[in-house]
N, C-alpha and C positions, 0 to 999 in steps of 0.2 A: 309151450309153443312160442314161435317167433312173434314178435310184435313189430317187426320191421315194416316200414312203409315204402318199400322199394317201388318206384315208378315204372310201370310197364312201358317197354319201347313200343314206338309206333311201328307195326309191321311193315308199313309202306315205305320206311327208311331203312330197313334191315338190308344187309348186302344181298346181292343177287345170289340166288341158289340157297338161301337160308331156309331152314326148315322149322317146323313148329317144336323141335325138341328143345329141352331147356337150355342147351348152350347153342346159340345160333351158329351155323357153320356153313361152309361152302363145300364145293366138291373137292377140296383139298384133303378132306378126311372123311371117315364114315363112322357110324355109330359102333362098328365092330371093333374100334380101335379104343374103345372106353371101357374101363373095368366096370364090373357090375357091384352096386352096393345096395343094401336092404332099406333105403330110405328115400323119401320124395325129395324132389328139388324143383325150384322154379327158376325162370330164366333172369339172369342180371341183364338190364338193359344195355344195348349197344347204341351209343348216340355220338352225334358230332359234339366236338367240345364247344361249338357255338350255340348248341341248343340250351335254352334257359333250364330245362329239365336236368341236365348234366350238372350245372352249377349248383341246382337245389339239392341233388343227391350228395354232392361233396360236401355242402354246407351242413347237411343232416347227418353227416358221417356215415353214409351208406354207399355201397359199391356200385360202380358204373365202368363199363368198357368204353373208353373213348377212342374213336376210330380214325381220326385225322389230326392229331395234335402235331405230327412231324417231330415229336420230341427226340426220337433216336434216329432220325432220317439217314444221317451220314453213316451209321453203323448197319444199316440194312444190307450192305454189302459184305459185311463180316461172315466168313465161314471159316472152317477149320484151317484150310490152306492159308488164307489171308492172315489170320491170327498168328499162325506159326510163323510166318515171315516177318511180321511186324510188331508183335506184342512184346518182345525184348526177352532178355535172358535172366529175369528175376526169379524168385521162388514163388510158387503158387500153392494155396492150401487145397488139397484134394481129399475128399472123403472116400473111403472104400468100404462097401457093405457086401455081405455074403449073399444077399438077395435083392430085390428091386426097392426095399424100404430103407429110407435114410432118417432114421430117428435120431435126432441130434440131441446133444447133452452138454452140459456145462462141466468142463474138466475140473474146474475149481470146487465143484460140489460133490466130486466122487468121494472124497474123504468122509462125507457124512453117511455113506451107505457102503459099507465095506464089502458087501456081496454084490454090488452093482457090476454088471458086465456089459460094456458098451455093445451095441449091434452094428455099429460102424467104427472106424478109426480114421483119424486125420494125420496126413503126412505131408511134408513139403517136397515138392518136386518141380522140375523145369517144365515149361509148357510142352516141350517135345517129348518129355518122358511121360506126360499125361496122355498125349495123343497116342503114343506107342502102346501104353497100357490099355486104352480104350480099344484100339484095334485088335490087340491080342485077345480081349475078352470077346469081342465080336466074332473073329476068325475061329477061335476055339469053342464058341458057344459055352464059355465059363459062367459059372454061377456069380463069381465075384464081379461087382460093378464098381464103376467110379463116378464121381460128381465133383466137378471143379467149383469152387465158391471162393472168390478171391476179390478183395476190395481194390478197385481201380485206383493206382497211386502214381507217384512220379518215377516208378521203375519201368512203366511200359515205353514202347518205342514212339518215335515222332509221329508216324502216321496215325497211330491210335490216338495220341494226344490232339492231333488236328481234328480228327473225327469227333472226339470228345467235346472239344471246344465248339464244334458245329451243331451240337444238341441245342434244341429249342429252349435255351435257358431263360429267354424272355417270358415264355408262356408259363414255365413251371415256377419261376420266381414270383410271377403275379399270384399264382395259386397260393404260394407260401405267404405272401405279404397280406393277401386278401383275409386270410383266415388266421393270421397272427400265430403261424406255427413257429416253432423254434428253428434252429439251424439245420441245414443239411448234414447228417451224421456220416453218411457213407453211400458210395455206388458200389453195389455188389455185383460182379460179373459171375453168372451162373451158366456152366455148361454141362449138360446132362445127356445121358444115353436114353434111347427110346425105351419107355416103359418105366423110367426111374419115378418113384414116388416120395414125395416129402409128406409124412402123415401130419393130420390136423394139429395145429398149433396157433397160438396167437402172439402177436408182438405188442410192444408198448410204445410203437412209433407209428406215424403215418407213412403209407408206402404207395408210391406209383410204380407199378410192376410193368415194365416195358418189354414187350416180346420183340425178338430180333430175327430169330430163325426157328423154323418148326413150330409146332402147335402145342400148347399145354391146355390141360383141363384144370379149371380153378373152381373148387367147390368151398363156398363161404358159409359161415354160421354166424349170426349176430351174438353180441356179448350176453344177451338175456339167455342163451341157451347153454350157458356155463355149467349147470348142474347136469345137463344131459350128456355132456362130453367128459366128464370126470378127469380133470386135470391131474397130474402128479403134484404132490406137495410142493410147496415153494422151495423147501431145502433140498429136494431131490435134483440130481443131475438133469433129469429130463422136465424140469419146471417149464411150464407154459405148453407142455405137449399133452395131447389126449392119451389116456390109458387104453382107449377102446380101439381094437383091431377091427377096422372098417370091414375088412374081408371075412372075418369070422368073429362077430361080436358075441361077447359073452353076457348074455341078458341076465343070468342070475347075479353076477357082480355089478353089472351096469344096467339095471333095469329101465332107467329114464332114457337110455339111448333109443329106445323104441319111439320116443316122442320127437326125436330130432328132425328138423326140416332144414335143407340146404338151399342156397342160392348158387347157381353155377354158370359159367361161360367157358367156351374154348377160345383161346386168344391165339392169334396168328401175327406174322410179321407186320409191325407198325401199330398193332393195337397196344393200349395203355390201360391197364386194369387199376383203379383205385381200390386199394385194401385199407379201409379205415383201421385206426389203432384199436386193439382189443377184439377185432373180428377174427374169428377162427378161420384158418385157410388150409385146406388139403390141395397140394399141387401134383399133378402127374404129367410126365411126358407121354404123348400118346403111344399106344401100342404100334409097332412097326411104322413109327413116324420119323425115324432118323434122329439125328442129334438136335438138341435144342439149345438155343443161346437167349439169355434174358439179362437185363440190367434192371436192378432195383433202385429206386431213389428213396432213401428213408430220411424222414424229418421228425424232429422232436415234435410233440403236440404242443398245443397252445398252453400258456401258463394257466395254472389253477385260478379261476376267478375268485376275487377277494370276497364277493357275495355269492354264496352257494345258493342256488335255486332248487326248490324241491317241487314234486318228488325227485329224488336222485335218478339219473340215468343208469342204464345197465352197466355201462363201462366204469362209471364211478363207484357203483357197488363192488365190481370186480377189484378195483384198485384198493378199496377199503378192505376187502377180505385179505388180499395180498399183504397188505401192511400189517394186519392183525397177526397173520401167520408168521411174518418176519419178526415182529417184536416179541411174540411169545417164545419163538425158537431162541432169541437172544436172552430174553429173561430166564428161561427155564435152563439154558445152557447145554440143552440136548434136543435137537429137532425132533427126535422120536418121541418126546413126551408131549408134543404139541396135539397130536390127534386124540389121545386118551384125555388130555385135560379138556379140550373142546367137547368131547363126548360127555364128559362128566358134568360140564356147565349146563348142556342143554337137555340131557335125557330125561324125559318125562316131565319136563318144565314147561316147554313152549308148545306142546302138541295139544290140539283142541279136544279135550275129552268132555264126558258129562260132568255137569257141576254138582 
């Protein structure tokens, strides 16, 4: 079970029209737009960035929805037409999937698993081609969906650059400096169709998830629920992704998934969700909610302290497990030997039986 100490939001400070449901929401959406899952969740607090509790949550590497940072204020006017006119003629990375799930994979690791068949594919296309592909899918009610994921770089048009420079860099730079995080590694632009789902996974970076258009439901799980979510092996192309199908979990293969407990929120335009490094996150664009636009701000974590404090935190244990898997794979020369070796090491030796 989770040991996170998420601070509850003060109901009196929630948005007008907020319900008691685990993701505070307004009349902009309804519960019928949320997919149904067989686990419990509790609310991620929605707080002003000036609220001391918000700073405490970020300090403790726990999630919080910040309602008034103005982090991406100049981008709140972005919609498909504005972007099509101003984003430029560069190439954009677009994922195509045959259903609503975009299970990502590392193309460099595909050679480790000869029988691996990706459930989505990535292609490069112009923004206008992406829009056309999206419209075709909507008009023909096709099963194939698209999801644009492109790092914002110097190929974008002048107006997008001006908007980008107008982000509240003063606030986010202070967040970085205050916590000794590493450099900003990327700003990822995400444009998804209604109902698109990014299945549960975790990242090894700090993330400020800034919603620009539409609403997204974000379900998070703390690092101490690692064993409940059954990640793929480190050498698998789907490293850091959960093997569990949330919509149809196989409890025989993944029995501890019954114990999982989530933290969730629905974020809308102007909201910024802090997703701490190593926290699992499942993200979905709401059903019948239209196109969603998001920008991620990814930062490297703070340097490893010279003096390790015990007991270790959950994310430190995850990092140790990952490093052991990596080292064993390299030492054995075949990642498929890692699992059998680990089983042989522990089987019958660390279980508490009668003396």
